[in-house]
The first five atom37 places (N, CA, C, CB, O) and aatype in JSON, in Angstrom:
{
  "aatype": [12, 15, 5, 16, 16, 10, 11, 9, 3, 7, 12, 15, 4, 7, 8, 4, 19, 2, 15, 19, 11, 11, 0, 10, 5, 15, 19, 3, 7, 19, 16, 7, 6, 5, 19, 0, 9, 7, 15, 0, 16, 19, 6, 18, 3, 14, 5, 19, 0, 15, 14, 6, 11, 10, 19, 3, 0, 19, 1, 3, 0, 7, 18, 16, 0, 16, 14, 0, 0],
  "atom_mask": [
    [1, 1, 1, 1, 1],
    [1, 1, 1, 1, 1],
    [1, 1, 1, 1, 1],
    [1, 1, 1, 1, 1],
    [1, 1, 1, 1, 1],
    [1, 1, 1, 1, 1],
    [1, 1, 1, 1, 1],
    [1, 1, 1, 1, 1],
    [1, 1, 1, 1, 1],
    [1, 1, 1, 0, 1],
    [1, 1, 1, 1, 1],
    [1, 1, 1, 1, 1],
    [1, 1, 1, 1, 1],
    [1, 1, 1, 0, 1],
    [1, 1, 1, 1, 1],
    [1, 1, 1, 1, 1],
    [1, 1, 1, 1, 1],
    [1, 1, 1, 1, 1],
    [1, 1, 1, 1, 1],
    [1, 1, 1, 1, 1],
    [1, 1, 1, 1, 1],
    [1, 1, 1, 1, 1],
    [1, 1, 1, 1, 1],
    [1, 1, 1, 1, 1],
    [1, 1, 1, 1, 1],
    [1, 1, 1, 1, 1],
    [1, 1, 1, 1, 1],
    [1, 1, 1, 1, 1],
    [1, 1, 1, 0, 1],
    [1, 1, 1, 1, 1],
    [1, 1, 1, 1, 1],
    [1, 1, 1, 0, 1],
    [1, 1, 1, 1, 1],
    [1, 1, 1, 1, 1],
    [1, 1, 1, 1, 1],
    [1, 1, 1, 1, 1],
    [1, 1, 1, 1, 1],
    [1, 1, 1, 0, 1],
    [1, 1, 1, 1, 1],
    [1, 1, 1, 1, 1],
    [1, 1, 1, 1, 1],
    [1, 1, 1, 1, 1],
    [1, 1, 1, 1, 1],
    [1, 1, 1, 1, 1],
    [1, 1, 1, 1, 1],
    [1, 1, 1, 1, 1],
    [1, 1, 1, 1, 1],
    [1, 1, 1, 1, 1],
    [1, 1, 1, 1, 1],
    [1, 1, 1, 1, 1],
    [1, 1, 1, 1, 1],
    [1, 1, 1, 1, 1],
    [1, 1, 1, 1, 1],
    [1, 1, 1, 1, 1],
    [1, 1, 1, 1, 1],
    [1, 1, 1, 1, 1],
    [1, 1, 1, 1, 1],
    [1, 1, 1, 1, 1],
    [1, 1, 1, 1, 1],
    [1, 1, 1, 1, 1],
    [1, 1, 1, 1, 1],
    [1, 1, 1, 0, 1],
    [1, 1, 1, 1, 1],
    [1, 1, 1, 1, 1],
    [1, 1, 1, 1, 1],
    [1, 1, 1, 1, 1],
    [1, 1, 1, 1, 1],
    [1, 1, 1, 1, 1],
    [1, 1, 1, 1, 1]
  ],
  "atom_positions": [
    [[59.4, -35.46, -3.62], [59.07, -35.73, -2.24], [59.44, -34.53, -1.39], [59.8, -37.0, -1.74], [60.38, -33.78, -1.69]],
    [[58.69, -34.35, -0.32], [58.96, -33.31, 0.66], [59.19, -33.95, 2.01], [57.79, -32.28, 0.72], [58.85, -35.12, 2.23]],
    [[59.77, -33.17, 2.9], [60.03, -33.68, 4.25], [59.68, -32.59, 5.25], [61.52, -34.12, 4.41], [59.92, -31.41, 5.01]],
    [[59.1, -33.0, 6.37], [58.79, -32.06, 7.45], [59.06, -32.73, 8.78], [57.32, -31.58, 7.36], [59.02, -33.95, 8.9]],
    [[59.33, -31.91, 9.77], [59.51, -32.4, 11.13], [58.39, -31.84, 11.99], [60.91, -32.01, 11.69], [58.08, -30.65, 11.93]],
    [[57.8, -32.71, 12.79], [56.73, -32.32, 13.69], [57.21, -32.43, 15.13], [55.48, -33.19, 13.46], [57.89, -33.39, 15.49]],
    [[56.86, -31.46, 15.93], [57.06, -31.52, 17.38], [55.79, -32.13, 17.94], [57.38, -30.09, 18.02], [54.69, -31.65, 17.65]],
    [[55.92, -33.17, 18.75], [54.75, -33.88, 19.24], [54.79, -33.92, 20.77], [54.69, -35.32, 18.66], [55.75, -34.4, 21.37]],
    [[53.73, -33.4, 21.38], [53.61, -33.41, 22.84], [52.65, -34.51, 23.26], [53.13, -32.03, 23.37], [51.71, -34.85, 22.54]],
    [[52.91, -35.07, 24.43], [52.04, -36.1, 24.98], [52.58, -37.51, 24.84], [0.0, 0.0, 0.0], [51.96, -38.46, 25.3]],
    [[53.73, -37.66, 24.2], [54.34, -38.97, 24.04], [55.24, -39.27, 25.23], [55.14, -39.05, 22.71], [55.95, -38.38, 25.71]],
    [[55.21, -40.53, 25.73], [56.04, -40.87, 26.88], [56.64, -42.28, 26.83], [55.24, -40.73, 28.12], [57.42, -42.65, 27.71]],
    [[56.28, -43.06, 25.79], [56.76, -44.45, 25.79], [56.75, -45.03, 24.37], [55.88, -45.32, 26.71], [56.36, -44.37, 23.41]],
    [[57.2, -46.26, 24.27], [57.23, -46.94, 22.98], [55.86, -47.12, 22.37], [0.0, 0.0, 0.0], [55.71, -47.08, 21.15]],
    [[54.85, -47.32, 23.21], [53.48, -47.44, 22.69], [53.07, -46.15, 21.98], [52.49, -47.77, 23.84], [52.43, -46.18, 20.93]],
    [[53.45, -45.02, 22.57], [53.15, -43.72, 21.96], [53.81, -43.61, 20.59], [53.6, -42.56, 22.87], [53.2, -43.16, 19.63]],
    [[55.07, -44.02, 20.52], [55.8, -43.98, 19.25], [55.08, -44.82, 18.2], [57.26, -44.49, 19.43], [54.89, -44.37, 17.07]],
    [[54.66, -46.03, 18.58], [53.96, -46.89, 17.63], [52.62, -46.3, 17.21], [53.73, -48.26, 18.24], [52.24, -46.41, 16.04]],
    [[51.91, -45.67, 18.12], [50.63, -45.05, 17.78], [50.81, -43.93, 16.77], [49.95, -44.51, 19.05], [50.03, -43.8, 15.82]],
    [[51.84, -43.11, 16.98], [52.09, -42.0, 16.06], [52.54, -42.54, 14.7], [53.16, -41.04, 16.64], [52.12, -42.03, 13.66]],
    [[53.38, -43.57, 14.69], [53.81, -44.18, 13.42], [52.6, -44.66, 12.62], [54.79, -45.35, 13.68], [52.49, -44.39, 11.43]],
    [[51.71, -45.38, 13.28], [50.52, -45.9, 12.6], [49.66, -44.76, 12.07], [49.7, -46.79, 13.55], [49.13, -44.84, 10.96]],
    [[49.52, -43.7, 12.86], [48.72, -42.56, 12.43], [49.32, -41.92, 11.18], [48.6, -41.52, 13.56], [48.6, -41.59, 10.24]],
    [[50.63, -41.74, 11.17], [51.28, -41.13, 10.01], [51.23, -42.04, 8.79], [52.74, -40.79, 10.34], [51.03, -41.57, 7.67]],
    [[51.4, -43.35, 9.0], [51.34, -44.29, 7.89], [49.95, -44.35, 7.26], [51.75, -45.67, 8.36], [49.81, -44.74, 6.1]],
    [[48.93, -43.96, 8.01], [47.57, -44.0, 7.49], [47.27, -42.84, 6.54], [46.58, -43.98, 8.64], [46.25, -42.85, 5.86]],
    [[48.14, -41.84, 6.49], [47.94, -40.68, 5.62], [48.42, -41.03, 4.22], [48.69, -39.43, 6.16], [49.58, -41.41, 4.03]],
    [[47.53, -40.91, 3.23], [47.92, -41.16, 1.85], [49.05, -40.22, 1.46], [46.71, -40.99, 0.89], [49.0, -39.03, 1.76]],
    [[50.07, -40.76, 0.79], [51.18, -39.95, 0.33], [52.4, -40.01, 1.22], [0.0, 0.0, 0.0], [53.47, -39.55, 0.81]],
    [[52.28, -40.56, 2.42], [53.44, -40.69, 3.3], [54.3, -41.85, 2.8], [53.01, -40.92, 4.8], [53.81, -42.96, 2.61]],
    [[55.58, -41.56, 2.58], [56.49, -42.58, 2.05], [57.5, -43.05, 3.08], [57.2, -42.06, 0.84], [58.18, -44.05, 2.85]],
    [[57.62, -42.35, 4.19], [58.55, -42.75, 5.23], [58.4, -41.87, 6.45], [0.0, 0.0, 0.0], [58.01, -40.71, 6.35]],
    [[58.73, -42.44, 7.6], [58.65, -41.66, 8.82], [59.65, -42.19, 9.83], [57.23, -41.7, 9.4], [59.92, -43.39, 9.9]],
    [[60.2, -41.28, 10.61], [61.06, -41.61, 11.73], [60.43, -40.94, 12.94], [62.57, -41.14, 11.5], [60.33, -39.72, 13.01]],
    [[60.01, -41.76, 13.88], [59.3, -41.23, 15.05], [60.11, -41.54, 16.3], [57.85, -41.82, 15.17], [60.57, -42.66, 16.49]],
    [[60.27, -40.54, 17.14], [60.89, -40.68, 18.45], [59.99, -39.96, 19.45], [62.38, -40.1, 18.47], [59.12, -39.18, 19.05]],
    [[60.2, -40.21, 20.71], [59.39, -39.52, 21.71], [59.61, -38.02, 21.55], [59.75, -39.99, 23.17], [60.73, -37.53, 21.71]],
    [[58.54, -37.3, 21.24], [58.6, -35.85, 21.13], [58.71, -35.3, 19.73], [0.0, 0.0, 0.0], [58.56, -34.09, 19.53]],
    [[58.98, -36.16, 18.73], [59.11, -35.62, 17.37], [58.93, -36.72, 16.32], [60.47, -34.95, 17.18], [58.99, -37.91, 16.61]],
    [[58.7, -36.25, 15.1], [58.62, -37.15, 13.96], [59.12, -36.41, 12.73], [57.16, -37.67, 13.74], [58.8, -35.24, 12.52]],
    [[59.9, -37.1, 11.92], [60.32, -36.58, 10.63], [59.62, -37.42, 9.58], [61.88, -36.61, 10.46], [59.73, -38.65, 9.59]],
    [[58.91, -36.76, 8.68], [58.05, -37.47, 7.74], [58.38, -37.07, 6.31], [56.57, -37.19, 8.05], [58.5, -35.89, 6.0]],
    [[58.54, -38.07, 5.44], [58.67, -37.85, 4.01], [57.31, -38.11, 3.39], [59.79, -38.76, 3.37], [56.65, -39.1, 3.71]],
    [[56.91, -37.22, 2.49], [55.57, -37.36, 1.9], [55.54, -36.75, 0.51], [54.51, -36.69, 2.8], [56.38, -35.93, 0.14]],
    [[54.55, -37.18, -0.25], [54.29, -36.65, -1.59], [53.41, -35.41, -1.44], [53.61, -37.73, -2.52], [52.25, -35.53, -1.05]],
    [[53.94, -34.22, -1.76], [53.15, -33.0, -1.56], [51.94, -32.88, -2.48], [54.03, -31.8, -1.77], [51.07, -32.04, -2.27]],
    [[51.87, -33.73, -3.51], [50.69, -33.76, -4.38], [49.5, -34.41, -3.67], [51.01, -34.51, -5.68], [48.35, -34.2, -4.05]],
    [[49.8, -35.23, -2.64], [48.76, -36.01, -1.97], [48.59, -35.6, -0.51], [49.1, -37.5, -2.05], [47.46, -35.49, -0.02]],
    [[49.69, -35.38, 0.19], [49.65, -35.07, 1.62], [50.17, -33.66, 1.87], [50.48, -36.1, 2.43], [50.75, -33.02, 0.99]],
    [[49.94, -33.2, 3.08], [50.42, -31.87, 3.48], [50.77, -31.92, 4.97], [49.34, -30.76, 3.19], [50.32, -32.82, 5.68]],
    [[51.57, -30.96, 5.44], [51.85, -30.92, 6.87], [50.58, -30.85, 7.72], [52.75, -29.74, 7.18], [50.53, -31.41, 8.81]],
    [[49.58, -30.16, 7.22], [48.32, -30.07, 7.96], [47.66, -31.44, 8.12], [47.36, -29.1, 7.25], [47.12, -31.74, 9.18]],
    [[47.68, -32.26, 7.07], [47.11, -33.61, 7.16], [47.89, -34.47, 8.15], [47.09, -34.28, 5.76], [47.32, -35.28, 8.87]],
    [[49.21, -34.28, 8.18], [50.04, -35.04, 9.11], [49.72, -34.63, 10.55], [51.54, -34.82, 8.81], [49.57, -35.49, 11.42]],
    [[49.61, -33.34, 10.79], [49.26, -32.84, 12.12], [47.88, -33.37, 12.54], [49.27, -31.29, 12.15], [47.7, -33.8, 13.68]],
    [[46.93, -33.34, 11.63], [45.58, -33.84, 11.93], [45.62, -35.32, 12.31], [44.64, -33.63, 10.73], [44.93, -35.73, 13.25]],
    [[46.41, -36.12, 11.59], [46.49, -37.55, 11.88], [47.07, -37.8, 13.27], [47.35, -38.26, 10.83], [46.59, -38.66, 14.01]],
    [[48.1, -37.04, 13.63], [48.7, -37.19, 14.96], [47.72, -36.75, 16.04], [50.01, -36.37, 15.06], [47.6, -37.39, 17.08]],
    [[47.01, -35.67, 15.79], [46.01, -35.19, 16.75], [44.89, -36.22, 16.91], [45.42, -33.84, 16.3], [44.41, -36.44, 18.03]],
    [[44.47, -36.84, 15.82], [43.43, -37.87, 15.88], [43.88, -39.07, 16.72], [43.05, -38.33, 14.47], [43.06, -39.79, 17.29]],
    [[45.2, -39.28, 16.79], [45.75, -40.38, 17.59], [45.87, -40.0, 19.06], [47.12, -40.81, 17.05], [46.22, -40.84, 19.89]],
    [[45.57, -38.74, 19.39], [45.55, -38.34, 20.78], [46.73, -37.51, 21.25], [0.0, 0.0, 0.0], [46.93, -37.35, 22.46]],
    [[47.51, -36.99, 20.32], [48.7, -36.22, 20.69], [48.61, -34.82, 20.09], [49.99, -36.94, 20.21], [47.83, -34.59, 19.17]],
    [[49.4, -33.91, 20.61], [49.45, -32.56, 20.1], [50.64, -32.43, 19.18], [49.51, -31.53, 21.25], [51.77, -32.72, 19.58]],
    [[50.42, -32.01, 17.94], [51.51, -31.89, 16.97], [51.55, -30.49, 16.39], [51.36, -32.92, 15.84], [50.51, -29.87, 16.14]],
    [[52.76, -30.0, 16.18], [52.96, -28.72, 15.51], [54.19, -28.86, 14.62], [53.13, -27.55, 16.53], [55.14, -29.54, 14.99]],
    [[54.17, -28.22, 13.45], [55.36, -28.24, 12.61], [56.52, -27.59, 13.36], [55.1, -27.51, 11.27], [56.36, -26.53, 13.97]],
    [[57.68, -28.21, 13.31], [58.87, -27.66, 13.99], [59.35, -26.44, 13.21], [60.01, -28.74, 14.1], [59.28, -26.4, 11.98]],
    [[59.85, -25.46, 13.94], [60.32, -24.24, 13.3], [61.67, -24.43, 12.68], [60.37, -23.1, 14.3], [62.22, -23.5, 12.1]]
  ]
}
């Protein structure tokens, strides 16, 4: 398993947190996620998922995501 942290812009409430959680859970290979306003830490199977797929899922949900440095 691998883990990455994403910086997420555009989140302001609990609804935003739930939207991002659902988006990340929809990515095949995600095994766990911790989402807070402004960030998410995601555990995933690197054979199936990638940080790019996670960023795309968050963007599809309407937020701006970038891998944290």
